[in-house]
PyMOL CGO cylinders between C-alpha atoms (Angstrom):
from pymol import cmd
from pymol.cgo import CYLINDER

trace = [
    CYLINDER, -51.24, -224.14, -152.24, -54.03, -221.63, -151.63, 0.3, 1, 1, 1, 1, 1, 1,
    CYLINDER, -54.03, -221.63, -151.63, -55.84, -224.01, -149.27, 0.3, 1, 1, 1, 1, 1, 1,
    CYLINDER, -55.84, -224.01, -149.27, -52.67, -224.29, -147.19, 0.3, 1, 1, 1, 1, 1, 1,
    CYLINDER, -52.67, -224.29, -147.19, -52.31, -220.50, -147.01, 0.3, 1, 1, 1, 1, 1, 1,
    CYLINDER, -52.31, -220.50, -147.01, -55.99, -220.22, -146.09, 0.3, 1, 1, 1, 1, 1, 1,
    CYLINDER, -55.99, -220.22, -146.09, -55.63, -222.77, -143.29, 0.3, 1, 1, 1, 1, 1, 1,
    CYLINDER, -55.63, -222.77, -143.29, -52.54, -221.01, -141.91, 0.3, 1, 1, 1, 1, 1, 1,
    CYLINDER, -52.54, -221.01, -141.91, -54.37, -217.67, -141.94, 0.3, 1, 1, 1, 1, 1, 1,
    CYLINDER, -54.37, -217.67, -141.94, -57.35, -219.23, -140.17, 0.3, 1, 1, 1, 1, 1, 1,
    CYLINDER, -57.35, -219.23, -140.17, -55.15, -220.74, -137.46, 0.3, 1, 1, 1, 1, 1, 1,
    CYLINDER, -55.15, -220.74, -137.46, -53.22, -217.48, -136.97, 0.3, 1, 1, 1, 1, 1, 1,
    CYLINDER, -53.22, -217.48, -136.97, -56.45, -215.49, -136.85, 0.3, 1, 1, 1, 1, 1, 1,
    CYLINDER, -56.45, -215.49, -136.85, -57.95, -217.74, -134.18, 0.3, 1, 1, 1, 1, 1, 1,
    CYLINDER, -57.95, -217.74, -134.18, -54.73, -217.60, -132.15, 0.3, 1, 1, 1, 1, 1, 1,
    CYLINDER, -54.73, -217.60, -132.15, -54.70, -213.80, -132.36, 0.3, 1, 1, 1, 1, 1, 1,
    CYLINDER, -54.70, -213.80, -132.36, -58.29, -213.66, -131.14, 0.3, 1, 1, 1, 1, 1, 1,
    CYLINDER, -58.29, -213.66, -131.14, -57.55, -215.94, -128.18, 0.3, 1, 1, 1, 1, 1, 1,
    CYLINDER, -57.55, -215.94, -128.18, -54.21, -214.39, -127.20, 0.3, 1, 1, 1, 1, 1, 1,
    CYLINDER, -54.21, -214.39, -127.20, -54.18, -210.61, -127.65, 0.3, 1, 1, 1, 1, 1, 1,
    CYLINDER, -54.18, -210.61, -127.65, -50.46, -210.32, -127.01, 0.3, 1, 1, 1, 1, 1, 1,
    CYLINDER, -50.46, -210.32, -127.01, -47.45, -211.69, -125.19, 0.3, 1, 1, 1, 1, 1, 1,
    CYLINDER, -47.45, -211.69, -125.19, -44.65, -210.44, -122.99, 0.3, 1, 1, 1, 1, 1, 1,
    CYLINDER, -44.65, -210.44, -122.99, -40.97, -211.29, -122.78, 0.3, 1, 1, 1, 1, 1, 1,
    CYLINDER, -40.97, -211.29, -122.78, -37.99, -210.37, -120.63, 0.3, 1, 1, 1, 1, 1, 1,
    CYLINDER, -37.99, -210.37, -120.63, -34.96, -208.63, -122.09, 0.3, 1, 1, 1, 1, 1, 1,
    CYLINDER, -34.96, -208.63, -122.09, -31.65, -208.08, -120.33, 0.3, 1, 1, 1, 1, 1, 1,
    CYLINDER, -31.65, -208.08, -120.33, -30.34, -204.54, -120.85, 0.3, 1, 1, 1, 1, 1, 1,
    CYLINDER, -30.34, -204.54, -120.85, -27.08, -202.99, -119.76, 0.3, 1, 1, 1, 1, 1, 1,
    CYLINDER, -27.08, -202.99, -119.76, -27.61, -200.17, -117.29, 0.3, 1, 1, 1, 1, 1, 1,
    CYLINDER, -27.61, -200.17, -117.29, -23.94, -199.32, -116.58, 0.3, 1, 1, 1, 1, 1, 1,
    CYLINDER, -23.94, -199.32, -116.58, -20.95, -200.25, -118.73, 0.3, 1, 1, 1, 1, 1, 1,
    CYLINDER, -20.95, -200.25, -118.73, -17.88, -198.69, -117.13, 0.3, 1, 1, 1, 1, 1, 1,
    CYLINDER, -17.88, -198.69, -117.13, -14.86, -200.68, -118.26, 0.3, 1, 1, 1, 1, 1, 1,
    CYLINDER, -14.86, -200.68, -118.26, -14.69, -203.98, -116.36, 0.3, 1, 1, 1, 1, 1, 1,
    CYLINDER, -14.69, -203.98, -116.36, -17.82, -203.13, -114.34, 0.3, 1, 1, 1, 1, 1, 1,
    CYLINDER, -17.82, -203.13, -114.34, -21.11, -203.96, -116.02, 0.3, 1, 1, 1, 1, 1, 1,
    CYLINDER, -21.11, -203.96, -116.02, -24.54, -203.75, -114.45, 0.3, 1, 1, 1, 1, 1, 1,
    CYLINDER, -24.54, -203.75, -114.45, -27.56, -205.12, -116.23, 0.3, 1, 1, 1, 1, 1, 1,
    CYLINDER, -27.56, -205.12, -116.23, -31.23, -205.27, -115.45, 0.3, 1, 1, 1, 1, 1, 1,
    CYLINDER, -31.23, -205.27, -115.45, -34.10, -207.43, -116.69, 0.3, 1, 1, 1, 1, 1, 1,
    CYLINDER, -34.10, -207.43, -116.69, -36.85, -205.40, -118.31, 0.3, 1, 1, 1, 1, 1, 1,
    CYLINDER, -36.85, -205.40, -118.31, -40.19, -206.84, -119.25, 0.3, 1, 1, 1, 1, 1, 1,
    CYLINDER, -40.19, -206.84, -119.25, -41.46, -205.88, -122.70, 0.3, 1, 1, 1, 1, 1, 1,
    CYLINDER, -41.46, -205.88, -122.70, -44.89, -206.60, -124.12, 0.3, 1, 1, 1, 1, 1, 1,
    CYLINDER, -44.89, -206.60, -124.12, -46.27, -206.99, -127.63, 0.3, 1, 1, 1, 1, 1, 1,
    CYLINDER, -46.27, -206.99, -127.63, -50.02, -206.39, -128.05, 0.3, 1, 1, 1, 1, 1, 1,
    CYLINDER, -50.02, -206.39, -128.05, -52.30, -206.28, -131.06, 0.3, 1, 1, 1, 1, 1, 1,
    CYLINDER, -52.30, -206.28, -131.06, -55.94, -205.30, -131.34, 0.3, 1, 1, 1, 1, 1, 1,
    CYLINDER, -55.94, -205.30, -131.34, -58.50, -208.14, -131.41, 0.3, 1, 1, 1, 1, 1, 1,
    CYLINDER, -58.50, -208.14, -131.41, -59.99, -206.94, -134.71, 0.3, 1, 1, 1, 1, 1, 1,
    CYLINDER, -59.99, -206.94, -134.71, -56.66, -207.73, -136.42, 0.3, 1, 1, 1, 1, 1, 1,
    CYLINDER, -56.66, -207.73, -136.42, -57.19, -211.40, -135.61, 0.3, 1, 1, 1, 1, 1, 1,
    CYLINDER, -57.19, -211.40, -135.61, -60.74, -211.19, -136.94, 0.3, 1, 1, 1, 1, 1, 1,
    CYLINDER, -60.74, -211.19, -136.94, -59.57, -209.63, -140.20, 0.3, 1, 1, 1, 1, 1, 1,
    CYLINDER, -59.57, -209.63, -140.20, -56.92, -212.33, -140.66, 0.3, 1, 1, 1, 1, 1, 1,
    CYLINDER, -56.92, -212.33, -140.66, -59.47, -215.03, -139.85, 0.3, 1, 1, 1, 1, 1, 1,
    CYLINDER, -59.47, -215.03, -139.85, -61.97, -213.70, -142.42, 0.3, 1, 1, 1, 1, 1, 1,
    CYLINDER, -61.97, -213.70, -142.42, -59.20, -213.39, -145.03, 0.3, 1, 1, 1, 1, 1, 1,
    CYLINDER, -59.20, -213.39, -145.03, -58.19, -217.00, -144.37, 0.3, 1, 1, 1, 1, 1, 1,
    CYLINDER, -58.19, -217.00, -144.37, -61.76, -218.21, -144.80, 0.3, 1, 1, 1, 1, 1, 1,
    CYLINDER, -61.76, -218.21, -144.80, -62.10, -216.28, -148.06, 0.3, 1, 1, 1, 1, 1, 1,
    CYLINDER, -62.10, -216.28, -148.06, -58.82, -217.67, -149.42, 0.3, 1, 1, 1, 1, 1, 1,
    CYLINDER, -58.82, -217.67, -149.42, -59.76, -221.21, -148.34, 0.3, 1, 1, 1, 1, 1, 1,
    CYLINDER, -59.76, -221.21, -148.34, -63.25, -221.09, -149.84, 0.3, 1, 1, 1, 1, 1, 1,
    CYLINDER, -63.25, -221.09, -149.84, -62.24, -219.47, -153.14, 0.3, 1, 1, 1, 1, 1, 1,
    CYLINDER, -62.24, -219.47, -153.14, -59.28, -221.75, -153.80, 0.3, 1, 1, 1, 1, 1, 1,
    CYLINDER, -59.28, -221.75, -153.80, -59.65, -224.07, -156.77, 0.3, 1, 1, 1, 1, 1, 1,
    CYLINDER, -59.65, -224.07, -156.77, -60.28, -227.77, -156.26, 0.3, 1, 1, 1, 1, 1, 1,
    CYLINDER, -60.28, -227.77, -156.26, -57.84, -230.15, -157.91, 0.3, 1, 1, 1, 1, 1, 1,
]
cmd.load_cgo(trace, "trace")
């Protein structure tokens, strides 16, 4: 089980180092006056610092290496 968790952490850490964030589009209502509704698409972004991916990668390596062999 620990080897699986370690591998997942390693993969997530590498992905976070390669991609430092992502953006998505959200539709928000601008005006809602009875039967009249006006909406607009707004772009939102999610970013994380690159060192977070490095920390997760190192934690995954530590968990993977220290897991017991069966």
